[in-house]
DODOPA-85898 format. One record per residue: x, y, z of N, C-alpha, C in turn. Coordinates in Angstrom, 1 decimal. Each point is the difference from the previous one (the first is absolute). Example, Ala and Ser with C-alpha at 12.3 -4.5 7.8 and 13.67 -1.06 7.14 Angstrom:
% residues 2
SITE_13.2_-5.7_7.8_-0.9_1.2_0.0_0.9_1.2_0.0
SITE_-0.4_1.1_-0.7_0.9_1.1_0.0_-0.8_1.1_0.8
***
This chain:
% residues 49
SITE_0.7_-1.0_0.0_-0.5_0.8_0.1_0.5_1.5_0.0
SITE_0.1_0.9_-0.8_0.5_1.3_-0.1_-0.4_1.0_1.2
SITE_1.2_0.4_0.4_0.0_0.9_1.3_-0.4_1.6_-0.7
SITE_-0.7_0.8_0.9_-0.6_1.1_-0.6_0.7_0.8_-0.1
SITE_0.2_1.2_-0.6_1.2_1.4_0.2_-0.3_0.5_1.1
SITE_0.9_0.6_0.5_0.0_0.7_1.0_-0.1_1.4_-0.2
SITE_-1.0_0.7_0.5_0.2_1.6_-0.3_0.3_0.8_1.3
SITE_1.2_0.9_-0.4_-0.1_0.7_1.3_-0.2_1.6_-0.4
SITE_-0.2_0.6_1.4_-0.5_1.5_-0.2_1.2_0.4_-0.4
SITE_-0.3_1.6_-0.7_1.6_0.7_0.0_0.9_0.2_1.0
SITE_-1.0_-0.1_1.3_0.9_0.2_1.5_0.9_-1.1_0.1
SITE_-0.6_-1.3_-0.1_0.8_-1.3_-0.1_0.9_-0.1_-0.7
SITE_-0.2_0.6_-1.2_1.2_-0.2_-1.1_1.2_1.0_0.5
SITE_-0.2_1.1_0.4_1.0_1.1_0.5_0.7_-0.4_1.0
SITE_-0.6_-1.0_0.9_0.4_-0.7_1.5_1.0_-0.8_-0.7
SITE_-0.4_-0.9_-1.0_1.0_-1.3_-0.5_0.9_0.7_-0.5
SITE_0.0_0.9_-1.0_1.0_0.8_-0.7_1.4_0.8_1.0
SITE_-1.2_0.5_1.2_0.9_0.3_1.1_1.2_-0.5_0.5
SITE_-0.8_-1.6_0.4_1.1_-0.8_0.7_1.2_-0.2_-0.8
SITE_-0.2_0.0_-1.4_1.3_0.1_-1.2_0.8_0.7_0.3
SITE_-0.7_1.5_-0.4_1.1_1.0_-0.6_0.7_0.5_1.6
SITE_-0.9_0.3_0.8_0.4_0.5_1.3_0.6_-0.9_1.1
SITE_-0.7_-1.1_0.3_0.6_-0.9_0.7_0.8_-0.9_-0.6
SITE_0.4_0.0_-0.9_1.2_-0.4_-1.0_-0.2_-2.0_0.1
SITE_-1.3_-0.2_-0.2_0.0_-1.3_-0.2_-0.1_-0.5_-1.4
SITE_0.4_-1.2_-0.3_0.3_-0.3_-1.3_-1.4_-0.3_-0.9
SITE_0.2_0.0_-1.1_-1.6_0.5_-0.8_-0.3_-1.9_0.3
SITE_1.2_-0.9_-0.3_-1.0_-1.5_0.1_-0.5_-0.3_1.2
SITE_0.6_0.5_1.3_-0.8_0.0_1.1_-1.1_0.6_0.4
SITE_-0.3_1.0_-0.7_-1.3_0.7_0.2_-0.8_-0.4_-0.9
SITE_0.2_-0.9_-1.0_-1.1_-0.7_-1.1_-0.2_-1.2_0.6
SITE_0.5_-0.6_0.8_0.2_-1.1_0.3_-1.2_0.2_1.2
SITE_0.1_1.0_0.9_-0.8_0.2_1.0_-1.2_0.3_-0.5
SITE_-0.1_1.0_-0.7_-1.5_0.0_-0.8_-0.3_-0.4_-1.4
SITE_0.7_-1.1_-0.2_-0.7_-0.6_-1.0_-0.4_0.6_-1.5
SITE_1.2_1.1_0.2_-0.5_0.6_-1.6_1.1_0.0_-1.0
SITE_-0.4_-0.1_-1.6_1.0_-0.4_-0.7_0.9_1.3_-0.2
SITE_1.3_-0.5_-0.5_1.0_1.5_-0.5_-0.8_0.9_-0.6
SITE_-0.6_-0.3_-1.2_-0.5_1.1_-0.9_-1.0_0.9_1.1
SITE_-0.8_-0.4_0.8_-0.8_0.9_1.0_0.6_0.7_0.6
SITE_1.2_-0.8_0.4_0.7_1.0_1.2_0.5_1.1_-0.8
SITE_0.9_0.2_-1.1_0.5_0.9_-0.7_-1.2_0.7_-0.6
SITE_-1.0_-0.5_-0.4_-1.2_1.1_-0.3_-0.2_0.8_1.2
SITE_-0.3_0.0_0.6_-0.5_0.6_1.2_1.1_0.9_0.3
SITE_1.3_-0.4_0.0_1.3_1.0_0.0_-0.3_1.2_-0.7
SITE_-0.5_-0.3_-1.4_0.3_0.5_-1.1_-1.3_1.2_0.4
SITE_-1.1_-0.5_0.2_-1.1_0.5_0.5_0.4_1.3_1.2
SITE_0.6_-0.3_0.8_-0.1_0.7_1.3_1.2_1.1_-0.1
SITE_1.1_-0.5_-0.6_0.9_0.8_-0.1_0.6_0.4_-1.6
***
């Protein structure tokens, strides 16, 4: 059975990006924690910055 997509609010997206950019967490670690794809992560970064 397929998993449903996760939808994050803009505030949650910013918090996830904050962990990487300010907290210096590795992209792979943040992605594992929130189960998002690499493309989604970089798209969020492009949208916010």
